[in-house]
N, C-alpha and C positions, 0 to 999 in steps of 0.2 A: 451138372448132370440135369438134364431137360426131364420134369413129367409128364407123363400120361395121362389124361383124363380118359375115361371110358363111363358110355352111358349104356345100361345094359336094361333091357325092353323086351318083353314078350313079342313073338312076330306075329307081324299083323296090327300090333296095336299103335294108336296113334296118341301119342301124348297133349298135341297142341286143340285134340277133339275135346271140347268141352259142350257140356248140354246146360241147354236151360233151363229154370226151374220148371214150365209145364211139362219138358221132356221129360226130367226126373219122378215128377207124378205120376205119367204116364207109364214109363218103366217100369215103376214100383206096381201101379194097377195091374199090366201085364205078367210082369214076374209072380203077382198073387195067384193071379188067373191061372198060369199053367203051372203053377204047383200045386192046384187044386185036381191036375190031371185034365184038362178041360182041353180039346183042341182047337185050330183057331176059327173055324163057324160058333163054336158055343162060344165062344171069347169074343166073336160080334156079337151074338145075341145078349149076352150078358153087358158089354157095353154098349148096347143099343138100350137094354134095360133100364138101366142106372144113367141115362143118359149122360154119360160121359164125351166130352165135346170132343172130337178128330181137329188134330192141330192145323189141318188144312181146311177148306173148305168142304162140306158136302157131308154125305153120313160113312158110317162104318161100312164096309163091306169083307168079304174075305181078304179079298187080293191086298186090298189097305192095311190086312190086321197083320197078314203075314207080312208085308213090307214094314209095317213100324218094327214088327219083332227081328227082324231081320236090322233095321238101321240102327237100336236100341241096343243090337245081343244080347233078347232074352232067348 
């Protein structure tokens, strides 16, 4: 008799997707800001105020905060 192995995961989750150390730190920062109830514009202001660097080049904007939140699933 043959055995069948089954891998179960949540719909849409990617097991191969690994975040770098910088991504993990940014995700934690965004989660803390979201937990305080801040909207993306307020989060943007706090990131600039505390001099958190954007992973790419340039400064933080509303669109970049929303994009990073979606990418990191915050």
